[in-house]
C-alpha positions as CSV (number, residue, x, y, z in Angstrom):
1,M,-0.2,0.3,0.3
2,L,2.7,2.2,0.8
3,S,4.3,1.7,-2.7
4,R,0.9,2.3,-4.6
5,A,0.5,6.1,-2.3
6,L,4.5,7.1,-3.2
7,T,3.7,6.1,-6.8
8,A,0.5,8.1,-7.0
9,L,1.8,10.8,-5.4
10,V,5.1,11.2,-8.0
11,T,2.2,11.0,-10.8
12,G,0.5,13.8,-9.6
13,L,3.2,15.8,-9.0
14,C,4.4,15.2,-12.6
15,L,1.6,16.6,-14.1
16,F,2.4,20.0,-12.7
17,S,5.9,19.8,-13.9
18,C,4.9,19.6,-17.4
19,Y,3.3,22.7,-19.7
20,S,1.8,23.1,-22.8
21,V,2.7,26.2,-25.2
22,G,0.3,28.2,-27.1
23,D,0.4,29.5,-30.8
24,D,2.8,32.4,-31.4
25,D,0.5,35.3,-32.6
26,G,3.2,36.8,-34.5
27,D,3.4,40.1,-32.4
28,E,6.1,38.2,-29.9
29,D,9.9,38.3,-29.8
30,G,11.9,35.1,-30.0
31,S,14.7,34.5,-27.5
32,G,18.1,35.8,-27.8
33,G,21.1,34.2,-26.7
34,A,23.0,34.8,-23.7
35,A,23.0,38.4,-22.4
36,G,26.0,40.7,-22.1
37,A,26.1,42.9,-18.9
38,S,27.0,46.3,-19.8
39,R,24.5,49.0,-21.1
40,G,24.1,49.7,-24.5
41,G,25.9,46.2,-25.6
42,V,24.8,42.9,-27.1
43,T,23.7,39.4,-26.3
44,G,25.4,36.4,-27.9
45,R,23.3,34.7,-30.0
46,G,22.8,31.1,-28.4
47,G,20.3,28.8,-30.3
48,V,17.2,29.0,-31.3
49,T,14.1,28.8,-29.3
50,G,10.4,28.2,-30.1
51,G,8.0,30.7,-31.1
52,A,5.5,30.1,-28.8
53,G,4.4,31.4,-25.4
54,I,3.3,30.0,-21.6
55,V,-0.5,29.0,-21.4
56,G,-1.9,27.3,-18.6
57,R,0.2,28.3,-16.1
58,G,-1.1,31.4,-14.1
59,G,1.0,31.3,-10.8
60,T,2.0,28.9,-8.2
61,T,-0.3,26.7,-6.7
62,G,-2.1,29.1,-3.8
63,R,-0.2,32.0,-5.2
64,G,-2.0,35.1,-6.5
65,G,-6.1,35.5,-7.1
66,S,-9.0,33.5,-7.3
67,A,-9.1,30.4,-9.1
68,G,-9.5,30.8,-12.8
69,S,-8.9,34.4,-13.4
70,A,-6.0,35.0,-15.9
71,G,-2.5,35.7,-14.9
72,N,-0.4,38.6,-16.2
73,G,1.2,38.1,-19.5
74,G,-1.7,36.1,-21.4
75,S,-1.0,33.2,-19.4
76,G,-4.3,32.1,-18.4
77,A,-4.3,30.5,-14.8
78,L,-6.2,26.7,-14.0
79,A,-8.8,26.4,-11.4
80,G,-7.0,26.2,-8.1
81,S,-4.1,27.1,-9.3
82,G,-4.2,31.2,-9.1
83,G,-4.3,34.0,-10.9
84,S,-2.4,37.1,-11.5
85,S,0.7,37.6,-8.7
86,A,3.5,39.7,-8.2
87,G,5.5,36.2,-9.2
88,D,3.5,35.4,-12.4
89,T,5.9,38.1,-14.7
90,C,9.5,38.7,-14.3
91,R,12.7,40.3,-15.4
92,N,15.0,37.5,-14.1
93,V,14.3,34.6,-12.0
94,N,14.5,36.3,-8.7
95,D,11.4,37.7,-9.6
96,C,9.7,34.4,-9.2
97,G,10.3,33.8,-6.0
98,V,11.4,30.7,-3.9
99,S,10.2,27.2,-5.0
100,M,9.3,24.1,-2.4
101,T,9.3,21.6,-4.9
102,G,12.0,22.5,-7.4
103,F,13.1,25.8,-9.2
104,F,11.5,28.7,-11.7
105,E,13.0,29.8,-14.5
106,C,12.2,33.3,-15.9
107,V,11.0,32.5,-19.6
108,P,11.2,35.8,-22.1
109,P,8.2,36.5,-24.6
110,G,8.0,34.2,-27.2
111,A,10.7,31.3,-25.9
112,Q,9.7,27.9,-24.5
113,P,11.2,26.9,-20.7
114,T,13.7,25.2,-21.2
115,Q,13.7,21.2,-20.4
116,G,16.4,19.5,-18.6
117,G,18.0,16.3,-19.6
118,G,18.2,14.5,-16.5
119,C,15.2,11.9,-16.0
120,G,15.7,10.8,-12.3
121,A,15.3,8.1,-10.5
122,I,13.1,4.6,-11.8
123,D,8.9,6.0,-13.2
124,W,10.5,9.5,-12.2
125,C,8.3,11.8,-15.1
126,G,8.9,15.1,-14.1
127,Q,11.2,15.9,-17.2
128,C,8.4,15.3,-20.0
129,S,11.1,14.4,-22.8
130,C,12.2,11.6,-21.3
131,G,12.7,8.2,-23.3
132,P,12.2,4.9,-21.8
133,M,14.0,3.9,-19.3
134,P,16.7,1.0,-20.2
135,Q,15.6,-2.2,-19.0
136,T,17.7,-5.1,-17.7
137,P,17.9,-8.3,-20.0
138,Y,15.1,-10.8,-19.1
139,G,16.2,-13.2,-16.7
140,T,19.7,-11.3,-15.6
141,G,20.2,-13.2,-12.0
142,N,17.9,-16.4,-12.4
143,V,19.8,-18.8,-11.0
144,C,20.9,-21.3,-13.7
145,D,22.9,-24.4,-13.8
146,E,23.2,-27.6,-16.2
147,V,19.0,-28.9,-15.3
148,T,17.8,-25.0,-14.9
149,A,18.6,-23.4,-18.4
150,C,18.1,-19.2,-19.0
151,P,15.4,-18.2,-20.9
152,T,15.8,-17.2,-24.7
153,A,13.1,-15.8,-27.1
154,E,12.6,-19.4,-28.2
155,T,11.4,-20.1,-24.4
156,D,9.6,-16.7,-23.0
157,P,8.8,-14.6,-26.3
158,G,7.7,-11.3,-26.2
159,F,10.9,-9.5,-24.1
160,E,13.2,-6.7,-25.6
161,S,16.3,-8.6,-24.6
162,Y,17.6,-12.0,-22.8
163,A,19.9,-13.1,-20.3
164,S,20.8,-16.3,-21.5
165,V,24.1,-17.2,-20.8
166,C,24.5,-19.0,-16.9
167,D,27.9,-17.6,-16.3
168,A,30.9,-19.2,-14.0
169,G,28.9,-18.1,-11.0
170,G,25.8,-20.0,-12.0
171,L,23.5,-17.0,-12.8
172,C,22.2,-16.0,-16.0
173,T,23.2,-13.1,-18.1
174,A,23.3,-11.4,-21.3
175,C,27.0,-12.2,-22.5
176,E,30.3,-12.7,-20.2
177,V,32.4,-11.6,-23.5
178,D,31.8,-10.7,-26.8
179,L,31.6,-14.1,-28.6
180,D,28.5,-14.6,-26.5
181,C,26.7,-11.4,-28.4
182,P,25.2,-11.6,-31.9
183,L,26.5,-10.2,-34.5
184,E,24.6,-6.7,-34.3
185,A,25.3,-5.7,-31.2
186,P,28.8,-7.6,-30.9
187,R,30.2,-5.9,-27.7
188,C,30.1,-7.1,-23.8
189,A,29.9,-4.9,-21.2
190,P,27.8,-3.4,-18.2
191,G,24.0,-3.2,-18.2
192,R,22.4,0.6,-18.6
193,T,20.2,-0.5,-15.3
194,G,23.7,-1.7,-12.8
195,F,22.6,-5.2,-13.1
196,G,24.4,-7.7,-15.6
197,N,26.0,-7.6,-19.0
198,E,24.8,-6.2,-21.7
199,C,25.2,-7.0,-26.1
200,F,26.0,-3.3,-27.5
201,E,26.8,-2.1,-31.2
202,C,30.0,-0.5,-30.2
203,L,32.3,0.5,-27.0
204,E,34.4,2.9,-29.3
205,D,34.5,4.5,-32.9
206,G,36.7,1.5,-34.4
207,D,33.6,-0.7,-33.8
208,C,31.3,1.6,-36.4
209,P,31.1,1.5,-39.9
210,E,32.3,3.9,-42.3
211,L,28.9,5.0,-42.7
212,L,27.8,5.4,-38.8
213,P,31.3,6.4,-37.5
214,H,30.6,7.5,-34.0
215,C,29.7,5.3,-31.4
216,I,27.1,7.6,-28.8
217,P,27.5,5.8,-25.7
218,L,23.6,5.0,-24.6
219,Q,22.3,6.7,-21.4
220,A,21.6,4.4,-18.5
221,Q,18.8,4.5,-15.9
222,F,19.6,7.7,-13.6
223,G,21.3,9.5,-16.2
224,I,24.5,7.9,-16.4
225,F,26.7,6.5,-19.0
226,T,27.4,3.1,-19.7
227,P,30.4,1.7,-21.8
228,G,28.2,0.4,-24.4
229,G,27.1,2.7,-27.1
230,A,25.3,2.9,-30.7
231,C,27.0,3.6,-33.7
232,R,25.4,7.0,-35.4
233,E,26.2,9.5,-38.1
234,C,27.0,12.4,-36.3
235,A,28.3,13.4,-32.5
236,T,27.9,16.8,-32.9
237,T,27.0,19.3,-35.5
238,A,30.2,19.8,-36.5
239,D,29.9,16.2,-37.7
240,C,27.7,17.3,-40.1
241,A,28.2,18.6,-43.7
242,T,24.5,20.2,-43.4
243,G,22.2,20.7,-40.8
244,V,22.9,19.9,-37.2
245,C,23.4,16.7,-35.1
246,L,19.9,15.2,-33.6
247,E,20.3,12.0,-31.7
248,G,23.0,10.9,-33.9
249,A,21.7,12.0,-37.3
250,C,22.4,14.8,-39.5
251,V,19.1,16.7,-40.0
252,A,18.2,19.7,-41.9
253,Q,17.0,22.5,-38.9
254,C,15.2,24.9,-41.6
255,Q,14.9,25.4,-45.2
256,P,15.7,28.2,-46.6
257,G,12.9,31.4,-47.1
258,D,11.8,29.5,-43.5
259,A,11.2,31.4,-40.1
260,C,14.0,30.0,-37.7
261,G,11.4,30.6,-34.1
262,N,13.4,33.9,-33.8
263,E,13.6,37.0,-35.6
264,F,17.1,37.8,-35.4
265,M,17.4,34.2,-37.0
266,S,17.2,33.1,-40.7
267,C,18.3,29.6,-42.6
268,G,21.5,29.6,-44.1
269,A,22.8,27.9,-47.0
270,E,23.9,24.9,-44.6
271,L,20.2,24.6,-43.7
272,R,21.2,26.0,-40.2
273,C,19.4,29.1,-38.5
274,E,21.8,31.3,-38.0
275,P,22.2,35.4,-36.8
276,S,20.3,37.2,-40.1
277,P,23.3,39.4,-42.1
278,C,23.4,43.0,-41.6
279,T,25.3,46.0,-42.1
280,T,23.6,48.1,-39.8
281,A,21.4,47.9,-36.7
282,A,18.5,49.2,-39.2
283,D,18.8,46.2,-41.0
284,C,17.5,44.6,-37.6
285,P,14.1,43.9,-36.1
286,T,13.2,45.8,-33.4
287,F,15.2,45.6,-30.4
288,G,18.0,44.4,-32.2
289,T,21.7,45.5,-33.7
290,C,24.2,44.5,-35.6
291,L,27.1,42.3,-34.7
292,D,30.4,40.9,-37.0
293,G,27.6,41.2,-39.4
294,G,24.7,39.7,-37.9
295,C,22.0,40.7,-36.1
296,A,21.6,40.1,-32.2
297,R,19.5,41.1,-29.4
298,L,20.7,44.3,-27.8
299,S,21.6,43.4,-23.5
300,C,20.3,45.5,-21.2
301,T,20.0,46.6,-17.3
302,A,17.3,47.8,-17.5
303,D,13.7,48.6,-18.9
304,A,15.2,51.7,-19.5
305,N,17.7,50.5,-22.3
306,C,14.9,49.0,-24.2
307,G,12.5,51.7,-25.1
308,S,9.0,50.7,-25.0
309,G,10.1,47.0,-24.1
310,A,11.2,45.0,-20.8
311,C,14.8,43.7,-19.9
312,V,14.3,39.8,-19.6
313,N,17.6,38.0,-18.2
314,G,19.4,41.1,-19.4
315,A,18.6,41.2,-22.9
316,C,15.3,44.0,-24.6
317,F,12.3,42.0,-25.8
318,S,8.7,43.6,-26.0
319,G,7.4,42.6,-22.7
320,P,8.4,41.0,-19.4
321,G,9.1,37.6,-18.8
322,S,6.7,34.3,-17.3
323,C,7.5,32.2,-14.5
324,V,7.9,29.2,-15.0
325,E,8.3,26.2,-12.5
326,H,10.4,23.1,-12.9
327,L,9.9,20.2,-10.2
328,A,13.5,18.7,-9.0
329,V,14.6,15.6,-9.8
330,P,14.7,13.1,-7.0
């Protein structure tokens, strides 16, 4: 019963960590890069952000006004989540207050909240972008001998992988040496869950074919990486002639003429979003300047540096940012 109660508690908490994004109405600015500190300076160009705003967040539970009232900046509140309050809009994270369950992020207009890379503990769903947790090969740790065999796909169909080898200690494992592994995954290494071994495509780049030359370590449970990996086309965008490296493959980030989710960026010849070319600041959108031939968002220290806009996280935007709360990963 205690286990079920804890599971229900974690599931309930997960609902608060996921957020939805609304369609960009075309009037708000995309986010820029890292902000500079000096007055009238420029920001770094950073990566590309989506053009959607935050919806359905309002304030933190119990903060703000009556249930269902709209929060500032167009972020409507959910019933029971509080309405407009001093902490709903922000110029930096200090305006968001203190979270009792995680941490706040001050998200500029038009930008999307950051999603962390860590997936946390078993069954934790607080990071909505996490993939499925790795599974221990079926039968790992089972007692085996000459009479009691380890499971296989023939004897126990329906599992992703099997601990079909009886090791010297009389326990089932996926492999003890490389020769125990199939051709499609010929290298034996410690498993991703911390129990037994697994067969992997590669342990180093030299194990991979010419068309998939990079051995990318597979993420293990609790965010720990194991020696085992998979052969992929790229490890970083620098490995791609065009496009960007996404999950081990070179893919086009944009097409010529596409919007890049940030009015200071445009699609370049290498099918990557890059600063729009400029000669002077007049060639760039509002709240921008020309830096080394490319448009960049103006940096600031106060709203006064931004004319009719607001200074959010050290850069000029059309208005204040929105406070978004993230649950801490256990």
